[in-house]
N, C-alpha and C positions, 0 to 999 in steps of 0.2 A: 824688234818690234817690227813684223810685219806690212809694210804699205796698202792698206786694206780701205776699200772704199769706206766712207766712215758713216756710210748709209744703214751697212751692216750691221752696225751698235746705234741705232738711233735709240736703242732702249736703257743701254750704260753706260757710264762714262768710261770710256779708253782707260786712264790715268790709272782706274782701279783693278785694268786688269790683269792676272796672272798670265802671262803665254804660256806658261808653261803648266801648272797645274791643271790649267783648264783647254789643255789640247784639244780635248777628244773633243768637245762640245765647241771650241773654236774653229775647227775643220770642220765639224756638221753643218755649220753656220753656212759657211764661207762654201761649202759644195751644196746647200740645196739654194744659197740666195744669191750669192754672189755669179762675177763674170769670169771670163775667162783671165783678165789681167789678175783679178781676185784669187783664180789656182793659182795662177803662176807664183803668186806671192809667197802662198803657202809651203809649196811645193821648195820656194827655196830658203824658205824658213825653217820647215819641220821635214823635209824629206819625204820623198814618196813612201817608207816603210811606215813612217809615223802617222801618215796619212791613209794608208791602206790598213792599220790596224785600226783606227777611230771608226773608219768607212765599215772594217766586218763586223764593229760590234755593235755598231748604232742601232737601236731601238725600231727608228721609222729612218726610211729616207722617200720623200716623193719617186717616183717610180721612173720620173727622167730622170735622175740623181743614180738610181742604182742600176738603172743602161746605162750612163755614162760612166761612172766609176769600174764597171763591170767590164766594159768595154776597152774602156783607155790604158788598165792597170791587167786586162787580160783576164780575171778570175769571172770563174763561174758564178752567177748570181747565188745558187744554193750555196754557198760558201759563205753568204751574209746574213748576221743574222735576223735584218731586219724580211729578210725573204722567205727564214724560216718562220719567224712569228707569224707570218700573212697570210699560211699555208694551212696551220691551226686553228686560225677563224673563219668562224660558220658565215656563210654568204647571208646578207640580209633577205630576211623572208619576209614578203607582205601576204596577211591571208583575207 
């Protein structure tokens, strides 16, 4: 179990978390809401390859998270599923 800030899982009993089968959602939560120490912890626990896979297939990432992960791992934003999905959404139109 990685030593993550307990505030990241304020809505969950951490003793019930399956750190392997729920890796994708844990990684995305840490990327979105964690700090640099939390990021270092998931890198040690899961490794870069697992983090990259989870980030690439995430349905949504904040713009700042997408920019960080893209820059850090030297991946084009266009390779992220959340970026592709965002491109298909129509802008909000006001009449």
